[in-house]
N, CA, C and O atoms as a DFTB+ gen file, in Angstrom:
296 C
 N C O
     1  1       0.844      -1.180       0.000
     2  2       0.000       0.000       0.000
     3  2       0.887       1.239       0.000
     4  3       1.852       1.307       0.762
     5  1       0.583       2.188      -0.817
     6  2       1.362       3.405      -0.919
     7  2       0.722       4.487      -0.065
     8  3      -0.289       5.070      -0.456
     9  1       1.302       4.760       1.099
    10  2       0.750       5.730       2.052
    11  2       0.755       7.151       1.488
    12  3       0.020       8.006       1.982
    13  1       1.570       7.421       0.462
    14  2       1.617       8.763      -0.089
    15  2       0.382       9.086      -0.923
    16  3      -0.028      10.245      -0.989
    17  1      -0.206       8.101      -1.546
    18  2      -1.376       8.372      -2.373
    19  2      -2.670       8.256      -1.583
    20  3      -3.645       8.940      -1.897
    21  1      -2.698       7.415      -0.575
    22  2      -3.898       7.250       0.235
    23  2      -3.496       7.137       1.691
    24  3      -2.738       6.242       2.064
    25  1      -3.995       8.031       2.502
    26  2      -3.638       8.050       3.922
    27  2      -4.655       7.237       4.722
    28  3      -5.858       7.493       4.656
    29  1      -4.162       6.258       5.477
    30  2      -5.021       5.481       6.361
    31  2      -5.257       6.323       7.611
    32  3      -4.334       6.614       8.372
    33  1      -6.508       6.701       7.799
    34  2      -6.926       7.519       8.939
    35  2      -8.420       7.285       9.129
    36  3      -9.020       6.509       8.384
    37  1      -9.023       7.933      10.101
    38  2     -10.469       7.843      10.257
    39  2     -11.124       8.608       9.099
    40  3     -10.687       9.697       8.729
    41  1     -12.171       8.017       8.545
    42  2     -12.929       8.649       7.458
    43  2     -14.405       8.593       7.791
    44  3     -14.881       7.616       8.369
    45  1     -15.128       9.633       7.430
    46  2     -16.579       9.569       7.477
    47  2     -17.039       8.551       6.444
    48  3     -16.376       8.366       5.424
    49  1     -18.156       7.894       6.692
    50  2     -18.658       6.857       5.790
    51  2     -18.796       7.400       4.366
    52  3     -18.282       6.812       3.414
    53  1     -19.491       8.519       4.236
    54  2     -19.708       9.108       2.912
    55  2     -18.422       9.600       2.276
    56  3     -18.248       9.515       1.061
    57  1     -17.517      10.115       3.105
    58  2     -16.235      10.599       2.609
    59  2     -15.443       9.470       1.955
    60  3     -14.932       9.627       0.846
    61  1     -15.342       8.328       2.645
    62  2     -14.616       7.187       2.085
    63  2     -15.350       6.627       0.870
    64  3     -14.728       6.282      -0.134
    65  1     -16.654       6.541       0.966
    66  2     -17.445       6.019      -0.157
    67  2     -17.216       6.850      -1.415
    68  3     -17.104       6.298      -2.510
    69  1     -17.147       8.164      -1.269
    70  2     -16.952       9.011      -2.445
    71  2     -15.556       8.876      -3.037
    72  3     -15.357       9.152      -4.220
    73  1     -14.590       8.457      -2.231
    74  2     -13.266       8.193      -2.794
    75  2     -13.321       6.975      -3.723
    76  3     -12.607       6.920      -4.723
    77  1     -14.168       6.004      -3.388
    78  2     -14.335       4.816      -4.229
    79  2     -15.245       5.082      -5.423
    80  3     -15.050       4.504      -6.493
    81  1     -16.223       5.940      -5.249
    82  2     -17.200       6.225      -6.309
    83  2     -17.314       7.741      -6.488
    84  3     -18.318       8.335      -6.094
    85  1     -16.302       8.366      -7.075
    86  2     -16.269       9.832      -7.116
    87  2     -17.264      10.487      -8.069
    88  3     -17.510      11.689      -7.965
    89  1     -17.836       9.729      -8.986
    90  2     -18.688      10.340     -10.000
    91  2     -20.173      10.202      -9.714
    92  3     -21.005      10.412     -10.597
    93  1     -20.503       9.848      -8.477
    94  2     -21.911       9.754      -8.083
    95  2     -22.104      10.571      -6.803
    96  3     -21.133      11.016      -6.192
    97  1     -23.340      10.759      -6.410
    98  2     -23.617      11.525      -5.197
    99  2     -23.097      10.781      -3.966
   100  3     -22.842       9.577      -4.009
   101  1     -22.949      11.520      -2.880
   102  2     -22.479      10.912      -1.635
   103  2     -23.436       9.811      -1.193
   104  3     -22.998       8.766      -0.711
   105  1     -24.722      10.034      -1.351
   106  2     -25.722       9.034      -0.963
   107  2     -25.570       7.760      -1.785
   108  3     -25.595       6.659      -1.233
   109  1     -25.415       7.898      -3.086
   110  2     -25.245       6.730      -3.956
   111  2     -23.935       6.015      -3.680
   112  3     -23.882       4.785      -3.670
   113  1     -22.873       6.789      -3.454
   114  2     -21.574       6.190      -3.150
   115  2     -21.643       5.413      -1.837
   116  3     -21.093       4.316      -1.733
   117  1     -22.309       5.973      -0.849
   118  2     -22.459       5.292       0.445
   119  2     -23.246       4.002       0.294
   120  3     -22.903       2.987       0.900
   121  1     -24.293       4.036      -0.507
   122  2     -25.104       2.836      -0.743
   123  2     -24.274       1.764      -1.434
   124  3     -24.394       0.583      -1.108
   125  1     -23.437       2.162      -2.381
   126  2     -22.587       1.202      -3.092
   127  2     -21.576       0.564      -2.144
   128  3     -21.394      -0.653      -2.157
   129  1     -20.923       1.374      -1.327
   130  2     -19.949       0.831      -0.374
   131  2     -20.647      -0.103       0.610
   132  3     -20.103      -1.149       0.964
   133  1     -21.824       0.261       1.045
   134  2     -22.611      -0.584       1.956
   135  2     -22.897      -1.946       1.305
   136  3     -22.787      -2.985       1.955
   137  1     -23.264      -1.931       0.024
   138  2     -23.514      -3.182      -0.716
   139  2     -22.252      -4.029      -0.790
   140  3     -22.293      -5.234      -0.544
   141  1     -21.134      -3.400      -1.128
   142  2     -19.876      -4.145      -1.227
   143  2     -19.550      -4.824       0.086
   144  3     -19.185      -5.999       0.112
   145  1     -19.680      -4.087       1.172
   146  2     -19.361      -4.639       2.495
   147  2     -20.286      -5.798       2.824
   148  3     -19.828      -6.852       3.266
   149  1     -21.575      -5.616       2.615
   150  2     -22.540      -6.655       2.969
   151  2     -22.479      -7.868       2.058
   152  3     -22.824      -8.970       2.484
   153  1     -22.054      -7.696       0.828
   154  2     -21.971      -8.814      -0.109
   155  2     -20.649      -9.575       0.007
   156  3     -20.522     -10.681      -0.518
   157  1     -19.681      -8.997       0.683
   158  2     -18.392      -9.651       0.852
   159  2     -18.478     -10.675       1.976
   160  3     -18.939     -10.376       3.078
   161  1     -18.027     -11.884       1.674
   162  2     -18.057     -12.946       2.688
   163  2     -17.006     -12.727       3.772
   164  3     -17.128     -13.271       4.870
   165  1     -15.985     -11.943       3.479
   166  2     -14.907     -11.755       4.451
   167  2     -14.868     -10.357       5.066
   168  3     -14.471     -10.213       6.222
   169  1     -15.266      -9.332       4.327
   170  2     -15.162      -7.958       4.843
   171  2     -16.052      -7.733       6.057
   172  3     -15.592      -7.211       7.073
   173  1     -17.308      -8.117       5.964
   174  2     -18.235      -7.846       7.057
   175  2     -17.814      -8.507       8.365
   176  3     -17.795      -7.829       9.392
   177  1     -17.473      -9.799       8.381
   178  2     -17.026     -10.392       9.645
   179  2     -15.771      -9.727      10.214
   180  3     -15.653      -9.543      11.425
   181  1     -14.844      -9.373       9.339
   182  2     -13.619      -8.703       9.809
   183  2     -13.939      -7.346      10.415
   184  3     -13.395      -6.978      11.456
   185  1     -14.829      -6.602       9.756
   186  2     -15.199      -5.288      10.270
   187  2     -15.971      -5.401      11.581
   188  3     -15.768      -4.605      12.497
   189  1     -16.855      -6.390      11.666
   190  2     -17.645      -6.573      12.891
   191  2     -16.750      -6.892      14.089
   192  3     -17.041      -6.475      15.211
   193  1     -15.674      -7.623      13.858
   194  2     -14.723      -7.902      14.942
   195  2     -14.088      -6.622      15.470
   196  3     -13.630      -6.573      16.611
   197  1     -14.063      -5.592      14.639
   198  2     -13.482      -4.307      15.016
   199  2     -14.541      -3.304      15.476
   200  3     -14.256      -2.116      15.628
   201  1     -15.772      -3.794      15.699
   202  2     -16.825      -2.930      16.225
   203  2     -17.741      -2.302      15.198
   204  3     -18.585      -1.475      15.547
   205  1     -17.591      -2.681      13.927
   206  2     -18.457      -2.134      12.880
   207  2     -19.887      -2.605      13.076
   208  3     -20.132      -3.773      13.376
   209  1     -20.825      -1.690      12.905
   210  2     -22.257      -2.008      12.888
   211  2     -22.882      -1.220      11.757
   212  3     -22.435      -0.117      11.444
   213  1     -23.905      -1.774      11.144
   214  2     -24.612      -1.066      10.090
   215  2     -25.118       0.266      10.646
   216  3     -25.674       0.319      11.743
   217  1     -24.924       1.312       9.897
   218  2     -25.384       2.622      10.322
   219  2     -24.301       3.497      10.936
   220  3     -24.563       4.647      11.288
   221  1     -23.075       2.962      11.071
   222  2     -22.016       3.803      11.624
   223  2     -21.744       4.967      10.676
   224  3     -22.006       4.880       9.476
   225  1     -21.227       6.031      11.217
   226  2     -20.930       7.201      10.397
   227  2     -19.440       7.454      10.242
   228  3     -19.024       8.302       9.453
   229  1     -18.639       6.712      11.003
   230  2     -17.203       6.934      10.967
   231  2     -16.467       5.598      10.914
   232  3     -16.716       4.701      11.719
   233  1     -15.558       5.487       9.952
   234  2     -14.669       4.330       9.886
   235  2     -13.400       4.681      10.653
   236  3     -12.820       5.746      10.442
   237  1     -12.972       3.796      11.536
   238  2     -11.703       3.977      12.231
   239  2     -10.576       3.610      11.265
   240  3     -10.830       3.001      10.225
   241  1      -9.337       3.974      11.594
   242  2      -8.228       3.536      10.733
   243  2      -8.176       2.013      10.570
   244  3      -7.816       1.522       9.501
   245  1      -8.531       1.265      11.615
   246  2      -8.543      -0.207      11.503
   247  2      -9.606      -0.659      10.503
   248  3      -9.365      -1.583       9.726
   249  1     -10.773      -0.026      10.512
   250  2     -11.821      -0.344       9.534
   251  2     -11.319      -0.053       8.120
   252  3     -11.517      -0.846       7.199
   253  1     -10.666       1.097       7.968
   254  2     -10.170       1.508       6.648
   255  2      -9.158       0.490       6.126
   256  3      -9.173       0.169       4.937
   257  1      -8.283      -0.021       6.988
   258  2      -7.310      -1.041       6.556
   259  2      -8.016      -2.291       6.038
   260  3      -7.601      -2.862       5.030
   261  1      -9.071      -2.717       6.715
   262  2      -9.833      -3.893       6.265
   263  2     -10.449      -3.611       4.898
   264  3     -10.375      -4.448       3.999
   265  1     -11.049      -2.450       4.739
   266  2     -11.691      -2.096       3.469
   267  2     -10.666      -2.069       2.339
   268  3     -10.945      -2.548       1.240
   269  1      -9.493      -1.518       2.598
   270  2      -8.429      -1.505       1.585
   271  2      -7.970      -2.925       1.264
   272  3      -7.752      -3.258       0.099
   273  1      -7.824      -3.754       2.282
   274  2      -7.433      -5.156       2.054
   275  2      -8.454      -5.859       1.160
   276  3      -8.088      -6.647       0.289
   277  1      -9.719      -5.572       1.379
   278  2     -10.784      -6.257       0.648
   279  2     -11.019      -5.693      -0.751
   280  3     -11.220      -6.447      -1.703
   281  1     -10.992      -4.366      -0.872
   282  2     -11.426      -3.730      -2.128
   283  2     -10.335      -2.935      -2.829
   284  3     -10.577      -2.370      -3.895
   285  1      -9.147      -2.880      -2.257
   286  2      -8.065      -2.101      -2.826
   287  2      -8.174      -0.650      -2.412
   288  3      -9.161      -0.240      -1.800
   289  1      -7.151       0.128      -2.749
   290  2      -7.179       1.552      -2.446
   291  2      -8.170       2.242      -3.366
   292  3      -8.352       1.839      -4.515
   293  1      -8.813       3.290      -2.850
   294  2      -9.733       4.040      -3.740
   295  2      -8.968       4.807      -4.805
   296  3      -9.576       5.487      -5.632
């Protein structure tokens, strides 16, 4: 992972979603990221172990690392 292009830090849900889907609205990007997480057989359990629950508004740096591991850098 190249820390210079993408900084692992806390991100708002919509903020991170828009990095993955920059050409759609924040609401649509958030819905897409939510689908990816819920459809992944490995992402959701890993995130839940770190305290993730549906409806959270902030991803911790640990959550962000899991998302990058699963879906790549935005």
